[in-house]
All heavy atoms as a GROMACS GRO file, in nm:
protein
  598
    1MET      N    1   0.890   2.244  -1.350
    1MET     CA    2   0.949   2.114  -1.374
    1MET      C    3   1.016   2.060  -1.248
    1MET      O    4   1.006   1.942  -1.220
    1MET     CB    5   1.049   2.124  -1.489
    1MET     CG    6   1.102   1.991  -1.533
    1MET     SD    7   0.974   1.876  -1.583
    1MET     CE    8   1.005   1.866  -1.755
    2ALA      N    9   1.080   2.145  -1.172
    2ALA     CA   10   1.146   2.101  -1.049
    2ALA      C   11   1.044   2.051  -0.947
    2ALA      O   12   1.071   1.957  -0.873
    2ALA     CB   13   1.228   2.215  -0.990
    3GLU      N   14   0.926   2.115  -0.946
    3GLU     CA   15   0.820   2.071  -0.854
    3GLU      C   16   0.777   1.929  -0.888
    3GLU      O   17   0.751   1.848  -0.799
    3GLU     CB   18   0.700   2.164  -0.862
    3GLU     CG   19   0.721   2.298  -0.796
    3GLU     CD   20   0.597   2.385  -0.804
    3GLU    OE1   21   0.486   2.333  -0.816
    3GLU    OE2   22   0.614   2.507  -0.797
    4ARG      N   23   0.766   1.899  -1.015
    4ARG     CA   24   0.725   1.766  -1.060
    4ARG      C   25   0.825   1.661  -1.015
    4ARG      O   26   0.789   1.552  -0.972
    4ARG     CB   27   0.713   1.766  -1.213
    4ARG     CG   28   0.648   1.646  -1.268
    4ARG     CD   29   0.503   1.652  -1.237
    4ARG     NE   30   0.434   1.555  -1.319
    4ARG     CZ   31   0.314   1.516  -1.293
    4ARG    NH1   32   0.250   1.566  -1.191
    4ARG    NH2   33   0.256   1.429  -1.369
    5LYS      N   34   0.954   1.693  -1.025
    5LYS     CA   35   1.058   1.599  -0.981
    5LYS      C   36   1.050   1.577  -0.830
    5LYS      O   37   1.068   1.465  -0.783
    5LYS     CB   38   1.196   1.650  -1.020
    5LYS     CG   39   1.225   1.639  -1.167
    5LYS     CD   40   1.366   1.683  -1.198
    5LYS     CE   41   1.393   1.672  -1.346
    5LYS     NZ   42   1.530   1.712  -1.380
    6LEU      N   43   1.024   1.684  -0.755
    6LEU     CA   44   1.012   1.672  -0.610
    6LEU      C   45   0.892   1.585  -0.573
    6LEU      O   46   0.901   1.498  -0.486
    6LEU     CB   47   0.999   1.810  -0.546
    6LEU     CG   48   0.983   1.811  -0.394
    6LEU    CD1   49   1.103   1.744  -0.328
    6LEU    CD2   50   0.966   1.953  -0.344
    7GLU      N   51   0.780   1.605  -0.641
    7GLU     CA   52   0.661   1.523  -0.615
    7GLU      C   53   0.690   1.376  -0.641
    7GLU      O   54   0.655   1.289  -0.561
    7GLU     CB   55   0.545   1.567  -0.705
    7GLU     CG   56   0.486   1.701  -0.671
    7GLU     CD   57   0.384   1.746  -0.775
    7GLU    OE1   58   0.356   1.670  -0.870
    7GLU    OE2   59   0.332   1.856  -0.760
    8THR      N   60   0.753   1.348  -0.753
    8THR     CA   61   0.784   1.210  -0.790
    8THR      C   62   0.881   1.148  -0.690
    8THR      O   63   0.861   1.036  -0.644
    8THR     CB   64   0.843   1.205  -0.932
    8THR    OG1   65   0.747   1.260  -1.023
    8THR    CG2   66   0.878   1.064  -0.973
    9LEU      N   67   0.985   1.219  -0.657
    9LEU     CA   68   1.085   1.171  -0.561
    9LEU      C   69   1.021   1.144  -0.425
    9LEU      O   70   1.043   1.039  -0.364
    9LEU     CB   71   1.199   1.271  -0.548
    9LEU     CG   72   1.310   1.234  -0.450
    9LEU    CD1   73   1.380   1.106  -0.495
    9LEU    CD2   74   1.409   1.349  -0.438
   10THR      N   75   0.939   1.236  -0.378
   10THR     CA   76   0.872   1.220  -0.249
   10THR      C   77   0.780   1.098  -0.250
   10THR      O   78   0.783   1.016  -0.158
   10THR     CB   79   0.792   1.346  -0.215
   10THR    OG1   80   0.880   1.459  -0.212
   10THR    CG2   81   0.723   1.333  -0.081
   11ARG      N   82   0.699   1.085  -0.353
   11ARG     CA   83   0.607   0.972  -0.362
   11ARG      C   84   0.682   0.840  -0.362
   11ARG      O   85   0.646   0.746  -0.291
   11ARG     CB   86   0.522   0.984  -0.490
   11ARG     CG   87   0.423   0.871  -0.508
   11ARG     CD   88   0.341   0.888  -0.634
   11ARG     NE   89   0.418   0.913  -0.754
   11ARG     CZ   90   0.482   0.818  -0.823
   11ARG    NH1   91   0.478   0.693  -0.783
   11ARG    NH2   92   0.550   0.848  -0.932
   12ARG      N   93   0.789   0.832  -0.437
   12ARG     CA   94   0.866   0.707  -0.444
   12ARG      C   95   0.935   0.675  -0.314
   12ARG      O   96   0.940   0.559  -0.273
   12ARG     CB   97   0.968   0.715  -0.558
   12ARG     CG   98   0.902   0.706  -0.692
   12ARG     CD   99   1.001   0.711  -0.804
   12ARG     NE  100   0.931   0.700  -0.932
   12ARG     CZ  101   0.983   0.733  -1.045
   12ARG    NH1  102   1.107   0.778  -1.053
   12ARG    NH2  103   0.912   0.721  -1.157
   13ARG      N  104   0.989   0.776  -0.247
   13ARG     CA  105   1.056   0.751  -0.119
   13ARG      C  106   0.957   0.708  -0.012
   13ARG      O  107   0.987   0.619   0.068
   13ARG     CB  108   1.134   0.874  -0.074
   13ARG     CG  109   1.261   0.892  -0.155
   13ARG     CD  110   1.352   0.991  -0.093
   13ARG     NE  111   1.475   1.001  -0.170
   13ARG     CZ  112   1.567   1.091  -0.150
   13ARG    NH1  113   1.551   1.181  -0.055
   13ARG    NH2  114   1.676   1.094  -0.224
   14VAL      N  115   0.840   0.769  -0.009
   14VAL     CA  116   0.736   0.728   0.087
   14VAL      C  117   0.693   0.585   0.056
   14VAL      O  118   0.681   0.501   0.146
   14VAL     CB  119   0.616   0.826   0.086
   14VAL    CG1  120   0.500   0.769   0.164
   14VAL    CG2  121   0.657   0.961   0.142
   15ARG      N  122   0.668   0.556  -0.070
   15ARG     CA  123   0.628   0.420  -0.112
   15ARG      C  124   0.733   0.318  -0.069
   15ARG      O  125   0.700   0.214  -0.010
   15ARG     CB  126   0.609   0.416  -0.263
   15ARG     CG  127   0.573   0.278  -0.316
   15ARG     CD  128   0.601   0.263  -0.462
   15ARG     NE  129   0.745   0.279  -0.487
   15ARG     CZ  130   0.798   0.309  -0.605
   15ARG    NH1  131   0.720   0.329  -0.709
   15ARG    NH2  132   0.927   0.321  -0.620
   16ASP      N  133   0.860   0.348  -0.095
   16ASP     CA  134   0.967   0.256  -0.060
   16ASP      C  135   0.978   0.237   0.091
   16ASP      O  136   0.998   0.126   0.140
   16ASP     CB  137   1.101   0.303  -0.117
   16ASP     CG  138   1.106   0.296  -0.269
   16ASP    OD1  139   1.018   0.229  -0.330
   16ASP    OD2  140   1.196   0.360  -0.327
   17PHE      N  141   0.962   0.345   0.166
   17PHE     CA  142   0.968   0.337   0.312
   17PHE      C  143   0.856   0.248   0.365
   17PHE      O  144   0.878   0.162   0.451
   17PHE     CB  145   0.959   0.477   0.374
   17PHE     CG  146   0.955   0.474   0.524
   17PHE    CD1  147   1.072   0.460   0.597
   17PHE    CD2  148   0.834   0.483   0.592
   17PHE    CE1  149   1.068   0.455   0.736
   17PHE    CE2  150   0.829   0.479   0.730
   17PHE     CZ  151   0.947   0.465   0.802
   18ILE      N  152   0.736   0.268   0.314
   18ILE     CA  153   0.621   0.188   0.357
   18ILE      C  154   0.646   0.040   0.327
   18ILE      O  155   0.620  -0.047   0.411
   18ILE     CB  156   0.491   0.238   0.290
   18ILE    CG1  157   0.453   0.374   0.348
   18ILE    CG2  158   0.378   0.137   0.306
   18ILE    CD1  159   0.341   0.443   0.275
   19TYR      N  160   0.700   0.011   0.211
   19TYR     CA  161   0.728  -0.128   0.172
   19TYR      C  162   0.840  -0.187   0.258
   19TYR      O  163   0.827  -0.297   0.312
   19TYR     CB  164   0.765  -0.133   0.024
   19TYR     CG  165   0.805  -0.272  -0.021
   19TYR    CD1  166   0.708  -0.370  -0.043
   19TYR    CD2  167   0.938  -0.304  -0.039
   19TYR    CE1  168   0.744  -0.498  -0.082
   19TYR    CE2  169   0.975  -0.432  -0.078
   19TYR     CZ  170   0.878  -0.528  -0.100
   19TYR     OH  171   0.914  -0.653  -0.137
   20GLN      N  172   0.951  -0.116   0.272
   20GLN     CA  173   1.068  -0.169   0.342
   20GLN      C  174   1.041  -0.191   0.491
   20GLN      O  175   1.093  -0.285   0.550
   20GLN     CB  176   1.188  -0.075   0.324
   20GLN     CG  177   1.240  -0.074   0.183
   20GLN     CD  178   1.337   0.040   0.158
   20GLN    OE1  179   1.358   0.126   0.242
   20GLN    NE2  180   1.397   0.039   0.040
   21THR      N  181   0.962  -0.106   0.551
   21THR     CA  182   0.935  -0.119   0.695
   21THR      C  183   0.810  -0.202   0.724
   21THR      O  184   0.776  -0.221   0.840
   21THR     CB  185   0.918   0.020   0.759
   21THR    OG1  186   0.805   0.086   0.700
   21THR    CG2  187   1.043   0.103   0.743
   22LYS      N  188   0.743  -0.250   0.618
   22LYS     CA  189   0.620  -0.328   0.633
   22LYS      C  190   0.518  -0.252   0.717
   22LYS      O  191   0.450  -0.307   0.803
   22LYS     CB  192   0.650  -0.465   0.691
   22LYS     CG  193   0.745  -0.546   0.605
   22LYS     CD  194   0.770  -0.682   0.664
   22LYS     CE  195   0.878  -0.750   0.584
   22LYS     NZ  196   0.835  -0.860   0.507
   23LEU      N  197   0.509  -0.123   0.691
   23LEU     CA  198   0.425  -0.035   0.770
   23LEU      C  199   0.277  -0.074   0.766
   23LEU      O  200   0.211  -0.074   0.870
   23LEU     CB  201   0.442   0.110   0.721
   23LEU     CG  202   0.368   0.217   0.801
   23LEU    CD1  203   0.415   0.217   0.946
   23LEU    CD2  204   0.389   0.353   0.738
   24ILE      N  205   0.226  -0.112   0.651
   24ILE     CA  206   0.084  -0.149   0.641
   24ILE      C  207   0.055  -0.270   0.728
   24ILE      O  208  -0.046  -0.274   0.800
   24ILE     CB  209   0.044  -0.175   0.494
   24ILE    CG1  210   0.066  -0.051   0.408
   24ILE    CG2  211  -0.100  -0.224   0.485
   24ILE    CD1  212  -0.016   0.069   0.447
   25GLU      N  213   0.142  -0.370   0.724
   25GLU     CA  214   0.123  -0.489   0.806
   25GLU      C  215   0.121  -0.453   0.955
   25GLU      O  216   0.038  -0.505   1.031
   25GLU     CB  217   0.232  -0.591   0.778
   25GLU     CG  218   0.226  -0.645   0.637
   25GLU     CD  219   0.348  -0.730   0.602
   25GLU    OE1  220   0.414  -0.782   0.694
   25GLU    OE2  221   0.375  -0.743   0.483
   26ARG      N  222   0.209  -0.363   0.995
   26ARG     CA  223   0.213  -0.322   1.136
   26ARG      C  224   0.088  -0.244   1.174
   26ARG      O  225   0.034  -0.260   1.284
   26ARG     CB  226   0.339  -0.238   1.161
   26ARG     CG  227   0.464  -0.325   1.150
   26ARG     CD  228   0.596  -0.253   1.170
   26ARG     NE  229   0.592  -0.120   1.223
   26ARG     CZ  230   0.673  -0.022   1.182
   26ARG    NH1  231   0.759  -0.043   1.085
   26ARG    NH2  232   0.666   0.096   1.236
   27ILE      N  233   0.040  -0.160   1.084
   27ILE     CA  234  -0.081  -0.082   1.111
   27ILE      C  235  -0.200  -0.175   1.130
   27ILE      O  236  -0.278  -0.159   1.225
   27ILE     CB  237  -0.108   0.020   0.998
   27ILE    CG1  238  -0.004   0.131   1.002
   27ILE    CG2  239  -0.249   0.076   1.009
   27ILE    CD1  240  -0.008   0.223   0.881
   28VAL      N  241  -0.213  -0.273   1.041
   28VAL     CA  242  -0.325  -0.368   1.052
   28VAL      C  243  -0.318  -0.443   1.184
   28VAL      O  244  -0.418  -0.458   1.255
   28VAL     CB  245  -0.326  -0.465   0.932
   28VAL    CG1  246  -0.423  -0.580   0.954
   28VAL    CG2  247  -0.360  -0.391   0.804
   29ARG      N  248  -0.202  -0.492   1.219
   29ARG     CA  249  -0.184  -0.564   1.345
   29ARG      C  250  -0.218  -0.475   1.465
   29ARG      O  251  -0.289  -0.517   1.557
   29ARG     CB  252  -0.040  -0.617   1.356
   29ARG     CG  253  -0.018  -0.706   1.476
   29ARG     CD  254   0.123  -0.763   1.480
   29ARG     NE  255   0.224  -0.657   1.479
   29ARG     CZ  256   0.317  -0.643   1.384
   29ARG    NH1  257   0.322  -0.724   1.282
   29ARG    NH2  258   0.405  -0.544   1.391
   30ASP      N  259  -0.172  -0.350   1.463
   30ASP     CA  260  -0.200  -0.258   1.573
   30ASP      C  261  -0.349  -0.228   1.586
   30ASP      O  262  -0.402  -0.222   1.697
   30ASP     CB  263  -0.122  -0.127   1.555
   30ASP     CG  264   0.028  -0.144   1.577
   30ASP    OD1  265   0.070  -0.252   1.627
   30ASP    OD2  266   0.102  -0.051   1.542
   31ILE      N  267  -0.416  -0.208   1.474
   31ILE     CA  268  -0.560  -0.181   1.477
   31ILE      C  269  -0.634  -0.301   1.534
   31ILE      O  270  -0.725  -0.286   1.617
   31ILE     CB  271  -0.612  -0.142   1.338
   31ILE    CG1  272  -0.559  -0.004   1.300
   31ILE    CG2  273  -0.765  -0.146   1.334
   31ILE    CD1  274  -0.589   0.036   1.158
   32GLN      N  275  -0.596  -0.420   1.491
   32GLN     CA  276  -0.661  -0.540   1.545
   32GLN      C  277  -0.638  -0.552   1.695
   32GLN      O  278  -0.729  -0.592   1.770
   32GLN     CB  279  -0.611  -0.665   1.471
   32GLN     CG  280  -0.660  -0.668   1.327
   32GLN     CD  281  -0.613  -0.788   1.250
   32GLN    OE1  282  -0.696  -0.866   1.209
   32GLN    NE2  283  -0.484  -0.804   1.230
   33ASN      N  284  -0.519  -0.517   1.741
   33ASN     CA  285  -0.492  -0.519   1.885
   33ASN      C  286  -0.578  -0.417   1.958
   33ASN      O  287  -0.637  -0.447   2.062
   33ASN     CB  288  -0.344  -0.491   1.914
   33ASN     CG  289  -0.257  -0.609   1.880
   33ASN    OD1  290  -0.301  -0.723   1.878
   33ASN    ND2  291  -0.131  -0.582   1.852
   34LEU      N  292  -0.586  -0.298   1.905
   34LEU     CA  293  -0.667  -0.193   1.968
   34LEU      C  294  -0.815  -0.229   1.974
   34LEU      O  295  -0.884  -0.197   2.072
   34LEU     CB  296  -0.650  -0.060   1.894
   34LEU     CG  297  -0.516   0.009   1.911
   34LEU    CD1  298  -0.504   0.125   1.813
   34LEU    CD2  299  -0.498   0.058   2.054
   35LEU      N  300  -0.863  -0.295   1.870
   35LEU     CA  301  -1.004  -0.334   1.864
   35LEU      C  302  -1.030  -0.468   1.932
   35LEU      O  303  -1.143  -0.515   1.936
   35LEU     CB  304  -1.050  -0.342   1.718
   35LEU     CG  305  -1.050  -0.209   1.643
   35LEU    CD1  306  -1.089  -0.231   1.497
   35LEU    CD2  307  -1.141  -0.107   1.709
   36GLU      N  308  -0.923  -0.526   1.987
   36GLU     CA  309  -0.932  -0.654   2.058
   36GLU      C  310  -0.997  -0.763   1.973
   36GLU      O  311  -1.084  -0.837   2.018
   36GLU     CB  312  -1.004  -0.636   2.192
   36GLU     CG  313  -0.933  -0.540   2.283
   36GLU     CD  314  -1.004  -0.517   2.416
   36GLU    OE1  315  -1.120  -0.558   2.431
   36GLU    OE2  316  -0.940  -0.458   2.505
   37VAL      N  317  -0.952  -0.772   1.848
   37VAL     CA  318  -1.002  -0.874   1.757
   37VAL      C  319  -0.952  -1.010   1.807
   37VAL      O  320  -0.834  -1.025   1.839
   37VAL     CB  321  -0.954  -0.847   1.612
   37VAL    CG1  322  -0.994  -0.959   1.519
   37VAL    CG2  323  -1.006  -0.714   1.564
   38LEU      N  324  -1.041  -1.106   1.813
   38LEU     CA  325  -1.004  -1.240   1.857
   38LEU      C  326  -0.902  -1.300   1.762
   38LEU      O  327  -0.904  -1.276   1.641
   38LEU     CB  328  -1.127  -1.330   1.864
   38LEU     CG  329  -1.235  -1.287   1.963
   38LEU    CD1  330  -1.357  -1.376   1.949
   38LEU    CD2  331  -1.182  -1.288   2.106
   39GLU      N  332  -0.814  -1.382   1.816
   39GLU     CA  333  -0.706  -1.442   1.737
   39GLU      C  334  -0.758  -1.516   1.614
   39GLU      O  335  -0.702  -1.505   1.505
   39GLU     CB  336  -0.624  -1.536   1.826
   39GLU     CG  337  -0.495  -1.581   1.764
   39GLU     CD  338  -0.394  -1.469   1.746
   39GLU    OE1  339  -0.388  -1.379   1.832
   39GLU    OE2  340  -0.322  -1.472   1.644
   40GLU      N  341  -0.866  -1.593   1.630
   40GLU     CA  342  -0.919  -1.670   1.517
   40GLU      C  343  -0.985  -1.583   1.410
   40GLU      O  344  -1.010  -1.628   1.299
   40GLU     CB  345  -1.016  -1.779   1.565
   40GLU     CG  346  -1.137  -1.728   1.639
   40GLU     CD  347  -1.117  -1.717   1.790
   40GLU    OE1  348  -1.003  -1.730   1.839
   40GLU    OE2  349  -1.216  -1.693   1.858
   41GLU      N  350  -1.011  -1.458   1.443
   41GLU     CA  351  -1.072  -1.366   1.345
   41GLU      C  352  -0.971  -1.271   1.281
   41GLU      O  353  -1.005  -1.193   1.194
   41GLU     CB  354  -1.182  -1.285   1.413
   41GLU     CG  355  -1.299  -1.370   1.459
   41GLU     CD  356  -1.404  -1.290   1.531
   41GLU    OE1  357  -1.382  -1.168   1.554
   41GLU    OE2  358  -1.507  -1.346   1.566
   42ARG      N  359  -0.847  -1.280   1.323
   42ARG     CA  360  -0.744  -1.190   1.270
   42ARG      C  361  -0.700  -1.232   1.131
   42ARG      O  362  -0.712  -1.347   1.092
   42ARG     CB  363  -0.623  -1.187   1.363
   42ARG     CG  364  -0.653  -1.116   1.491
   42ARG     CD  365  -0.532  -1.116   1.580
   42ARG     NE  366  -0.567  -1.049   1.704
   42ARG     CZ  367  -0.501  -0.944   1.752
   42ARG    NH1  368  -0.396  -0.899   1.690
   42ARG    NH2  369  -0.540  -0.887   1.863
   43PHE      N  370  -0.649  -1.136   1.059
   43PHE     CA  371  -0.591  -1.165   0.928
   43PHE      C  372  -0.466  -1.081   0.914
   43PHE      O  373  -0.445  -0.984   0.984
   43PHE     CB  374  -0.690  -1.136   0.815
   43PHE     CG  375  -0.729  -0.991   0.804
   43PHE    CD1  376  -0.659  -0.906   0.721
   43PHE    CD2  377  -0.835  -0.941   0.878
   43PHE    CE1  378  -0.694  -0.773   0.711
   43PHE    CE2  379  -0.870  -0.808   0.869
   43PHE     CZ  380  -0.800  -0.724   0.785
   44GLU      N  381  -0.380  -1.122   0.822
   44GLU     CA  382  -0.256  -1.049   0.798
   44GLU      C  383  -0.266  -0.974   0.667
   44GLU      O  384  -0.324  -1.023   0.571
   44GLU     CB  385  -0.139  -1.145   0.796
   44GLU     CG  386  -0.121  -1.214   0.930
   44GLU     CD  387   0.015  -1.276   0.946
   44GLU    OE1  388   0.106  -1.244   0.867
   44GLU    OE2  389   0.029  -1.357   1.037
   45ALA      N  390  -0.210  -0.856   0.665
   45ALA     CA  391  -0.212  -0.772   0.544
   45ALA      C  392  -0.086  -0.797   0.463
   45ALA      O  393   0.000  -0.712   0.452
   45ALA     CB  394  -0.224  -0.627   0.583
   46ASP      N  395  -0.075  -0.918   0.408
   46ASP     CA  396   0.045  -0.952   0.332
   46ASP      C  397   0.026  -0.938   0.182
   46ASP      O  398   0.116  -0.960   0.105
   46ASP     CB  399   0.092  -1.092   0.367
   46ASP     CG  400  -0.014  -1.198   0.339
   46ASP    OD1  401  -0.129  -1.160   0.310
   46ASP    OD2  402   0.018  -1.316   0.347
   47GLN      N  403  -0.095  -0.902   0.142
   47GLN     CA  404  -0.121  -0.881   0.000
   47GLN      C  405  -0.175  -0.741  -0.021
   47GLN      O  406  -0.256  -0.692   0.058
   47GLN     CB  407  -0.224  -0.982  -0.051
   47GLN     CG  408  -0.173  -1.123  -0.045
   47GLN     CD  409  -0.275  -1.221  -0.097
   47GLN    OE1  410  -0.391  -1.188  -0.114
   47GLN    NE2  411  -0.231  -1.342  -0.121
   48ILE      N  412  -0.127  -0.679  -0.126
   48ILE     CA  413  -0.171  -0.544  -0.156
   48ILE      C  414  -0.237  -0.544  -0.293
   48ILE      O  415  -0.184  -0.598  -0.390
   48ILE     CB  416  -0.052  -0.446  -0.158
   48ILE    CG1  417   0.015  -0.444  -0.021
   48ILE    CG2  418  -0.097  -0.306  -0.198
   48ILE    CD1  419   0.143  -0.365  -0.017
   49TYR      N  420  -0.354  -0.485  -0.300
   49TYR     CA  421  -0.426  -0.473  -0.426
   49TYR      C  422  -0.456  -0.327  -0.452
   49TYR      O  423  -0.471  -0.248  -0.359
   49TYR     CB  424  -0.559  -0.550  -0.422
   49TYR     CG  425  -0.542  -0.697  -0.404
   49TYR    CD1  426  -0.557  -0.755  -0.280
   49TYR    CD2  427  -0.510  -0.778  -0.512
   49TYR    CE1  428  -0.542  -0.892  -0.264
   49TYR    CE2  429  -0.495  -0.915  -0.497
   49TYR     CZ  430  -0.512  -0.971  -0.372
   49TYR     OH  431  -0.497  -1.105  -0.356
   50LEU      N  432  -0.464  -0.293  -0.575
   50LEU     CA  433  -0.507  -0.160  -0.615
   50LEU      C  434  -0.648  -0.170  -0.669
   50LEU      O  435  -0.690  -0.274  -0.720
   50LEU     CB  436  -0.413  -0.104  -0.722
   50LEU     CG  437  -0.267  -0.092  -0.683
   50LEU    CD1  438  -0.186  -0.042  -0.802
   50LEU    CD2  439  -0.249  -0.001  -0.565
   51TRP      N  440  -0.722  -0.064  -0.662
   51TRP     CA  441  -0.860  -0.060  -0.706
   51TRP      C  442  -0.868   0.039  -0.820
   51TRP      O  443  -0.819   0.151  -0.809
   51TRP     CB  444  -0.948  -0.017  -0.590
   51TRP     CG  445  -1.093  -0.012  -0.622
   51TRP    CD1  446  -1.162   0.094  -0.672
   51TRP    CD2  447  -1.189  -0.115  -0.606
   51TRP    NE1  448  -1.293   0.064  -0.688
   51TRP    CE2  449  -1.313  -0.066  -0.647
   51TRP    CE3  450  -1.182  -0.247  -0.561
   51TRP    CZ2  451  -1.429  -0.141  -0.646
   51TRP    CZ3  452  -1.298  -0.320  -0.559
   51TRP    CH2  453  -1.419  -0.268  -0.601
   52ASP      N  454  -0.928  -0.002  -0.930
   52ASP     CA  455  -0.951   0.096  -1.037
   52ASP      C  456  -1.099   0.100  -1.069
   52ASP      O  457  -1.177   0.018  -1.021
   52ASP     CB  458  -0.864   0.067  -1.160
   52ASP     CG  459  -0.914  -0.046  -1.246
   52ASP    OD1  460  -1.013  -0.112  -1.210
   52ASP    OD2  461  -0.853  -0.070  -1.351
   53ASP      N  462  -1.139   0.194  -1.150
   53ASP     CA  463  -1.280   0.214  -1.180
   53ASP      C  464  -1.332   0.121  -1.289
   53ASP      O  465  -1.450   0.124  -1.322
   53ASP     CB  466  -1.307   0.359  -1.218
   53ASP     CG  467  -1.233   0.401  -1.343
   53ASP    OD1  468  -1.132   0.337  -1.377
   53ASP    OD2  469  -1.276   0.498  -1.406
   54LYS      N  470  -1.246   0.034  -1.343
   54LYS     CA  471  -1.287  -0.053  -1.453
   54LYS      C  472  -1.282  -0.201  -1.414
   54LYS      O  473  -1.378  -0.273  -1.428
   54LYS     CB  474  -1.197  -0.029  -1.574
   54LYS     CG  475  -1.208   0.111  -1.629
   54LYS     CD  476  -1.107   0.133  -1.740
   54LYS     CE  477  -1.104   0.276  -1.783
   54LYS     NZ  478  -1.029   0.363  -1.696
   55GLU      N  479  -1.166  -0.244  -1.365
   55GLU     CA  480  -1.146  -0.386  -1.340
   55GLU      C  481  -1.152  -0.423  -1.192
   55GLU      O  482  -1.123  -0.536  -1.156
   55GLU     CB  483  -1.013  -0.430  -1.399
   55GLU     CG  484  -1.008  -0.410  -1.550
   55GLU     CD  485  -0.883  -0.469  -1.610
   55GLU    OE1  486  -0.836  -0.573  -1.561
   55GLU    OE2  487  -0.833  -0.412  -1.707
   56LYS      N  488  -1.183  -0.331  -1.108
   56LYS     CA  489  -1.188  -0.351  -0.962
   56LYS      C  490  -1.048  -0.375  -0.906
   56LYS      O  491  -0.972  -0.285  -0.896
   56LYS     CB  492  -1.287  -0.461  -0.924
   56LYS     CG  493  -1.425  -0.441  -0.983
   56LYS     CD  494  -1.487  -0.311  -0.938
   56LYS     CE  495  -1.625  -0.294  -0.999
   56LYS     NZ  496  -1.656  -0.160  -1.031
   57LEU      N  497  -1.012  -0.499  -0.871
   57LEU     CA  498  -0.880  -0.524  -0.815
   57LEU      C  499  -0.780  -0.546  -0.927
   57LEU      O  500  -0.803  -0.624  -1.019
   57LEU     CB  501  -0.883  -0.647  -0.724
   57LEU     CG  502  -0.967  -0.634  -0.598
   57LEU    CD1  503  -0.962  -0.765  -0.520
   57LEU    CD2  504  -0.923  -0.520  -0.512
   58VAL      N  505  -0.667  -0.477  -0.919
   58VAL     CA  506  -0.562  -0.492  -1.019
   58VAL      C  507  -0.429  -0.515  -0.949
   58VAL      O  508  -0.412  -0.481  -0.833
   58VAL     CB  509  -0.554  -0.369  -1.113
   58VAL    CG1  510  -0.680  -0.355  -1.195
   58VAL    CG2  511  -0.529  -0.242  -1.034
   59LYS      N  512  -0.335  -0.572  -1.021
   59LYS     CA  513  -0.205  -0.604  -0.965
   59LYS      C  514  -0.128  -0.476  -0.929
   59LYS      O  515  -0.130  -0.378  -1.002
   59LYS     CB  516  -0.125  -0.684  -1.067
   59LYS     CG  517   0.008  -0.732  -1.015
   59LYS     CD  518   0.079  -0.816  -1.119
   59LYS     CE  519   0.215  -0.856  -1.065
   59LYS     NZ  520   0.292  -0.928  -1.164
   60HIS      N  521  -0.059  -0.480  -0.816
   60HIS     CA  522   0.024  -0.367  -0.776
   60HIS      C  523   0.163  -0.381  -0.839
   60HIS      O  524   0.198  -0.486  -0.890
   60HIS     CB  525   0.036  -0.360  -0.624
   60HIS     CG  526   0.122  -0.467  -0.565
   60HIS    ND1  527   0.078  -0.598  -0.553
   60HIS    CD2  528   0.249  -0.465  -0.520
   60HIS    CE1  529   0.174  -0.670  -0.500
   60HIS    NE2  530   0.279  -0.593  -0.479
   61GLY      N  531   0.239  -0.274  -0.835
   61GLY     CA  532   0.375  -0.278  -0.886
   61GLY      C  533   0.385  -0.267  -1.036
   61GLY      O  534   0.490  -0.295  -1.093
   62VAL      N  535   0.279  -0.225  -1.102
   62VAL     CA  536   0.279  -0.210  -1.248
   62VAL      C  537   0.258  -0.063  -1.280
   62VAL      O  538   0.168   0.001  -1.225
   62VAL     CB  539   0.166  -0.294  -1.312
   62VAL    CG1  540   0.159  -0.269  -1.462
   62VAL    CG2  541   0.185  -0.441  -1.282
   63ASN      N  542   0.340  -0.009  -1.367
   63ASN     CA  543   0.322   0.128  -1.410
   63ASN      C  544   0.225   0.126  -1.528
   63ASN      O  545   0.264   0.104  -1.642
   63ASN     CB  546   0.456   0.190  -1.450
   63ASN     CG  547   0.443   0.337  -1.482
   63ASN    OD1  548   0.334   0.390  -1.500
   63ASN    ND2  549   0.558   0.403  -1.490
   64TYR      N  550   0.097   0.148  -1.499
   64TYR     CA  551  -0.006   0.138  -1.602
   64TYR      C  552   0.004   0.252  -1.703
   64TYR      O  553  -0.044   0.240  -1.815
   64TYR     CB  554  -0.145   0.133  -1.538
   64TYR     CG  555  -0.167   0.003  -1.466
   64TYR    CD1  556  -0.144  -0.008  -1.329
   64TYR    CD2  557  -0.207  -0.109  -1.534
   64TYR    CE1  558  -0.162  -0.129  -1.264
   64TYR    CE2  559  -0.226  -0.232  -1.470
   64TYR     CZ  560  -0.203  -0.239  -1.335
   64TYR     OH  561  -0.220  -0.358  -1.271
   65ARG      N  562   0.067   0.360  -1.666
   65ARG     CA  563   0.084   0.471  -1.759
   65ARG      C  564   0.167   0.429  -1.880
   65ARG      O  565   0.143   0.471  -1.992
   65ARG     CB  566   0.147   0.589  -1.688
   65ARG     CG  567   0.154   0.712  -1.775
   65ARG     CD  568   0.202   0.830  -1.697
   65ARG     NE  569   0.183   0.948  -1.778
   65ARG     CZ  570   0.168   1.067  -1.730
   65ARG    NH1  571   0.169   1.086  -1.601
   65ARG    NH2  572   0.152   1.170  -1.809
   66GLU      N  573   0.267   0.345  -1.856
   66GLU     CA  574   0.352   0.298  -1.965
   66GLU      C  575   0.277   0.207  -2.061
   66GLU      O  576   0.316   0.190  -2.175
   66GLU     CB  577   0.474   0.222  -1.908
   66GLU     CG  578   0.571   0.312  -1.836
   66GLU     CD  579   0.687   0.234  -1.777
   66GLU    OE1  580   0.689   0.109  -1.788
   66GLU    OE2  581   0.777   0.298  -1.721
   67MET      N  582   0.167   0.149  -2.015
   67MET     CA  583   0.090   0.056  -2.099
   67MET      C  584  -0.006   0.127  -2.192
   67MET      O  585  -0.059   0.066  -2.284
   67MET     CB  586   0.014  -0.043  -2.010
   67MET     CG  587   0.106  -0.126  -1.924
   67MET     SD  588   0.017  -0.229  -1.808
   67MET     CE  589  -0.015  -0.369  -1.912
   68GLU      N  590  -0.029   0.254  -2.170
   68GLU     CA  591  -0.124   0.330  -2.253
   68GLU      C  592  -0.070   0.354  -2.392
   68GLU      O  593   0.042   0.362  -2.420
   68GLU     CB  594  -0.157   0.463  -2.186
   68GLU     CG  595  -0.234   0.445  -2.058
   68GLU     CD  596  -0.258   0.578  -1.987
   68GLU    OE1  597  -0.207   0.684  -2.029
   68GLU    OE2  598  -0.329   0.576  -1.887
   0.00000   0.00000   0.00000
């Protein structure tokens, strides 16, 4: 049971860190810089989608387990 709590705590802290520091946006920008993507072809990663095996793109930030 303690392992389960540690897993949950770790996952949530990593998720929160990624969100608070806008890490995904920075990664996308850095990759575009490294690949020398032209300015007019660049995009910003300001939207996050989840992918499921049924509906394809689904809204993030929803605990789907609670909906079952």
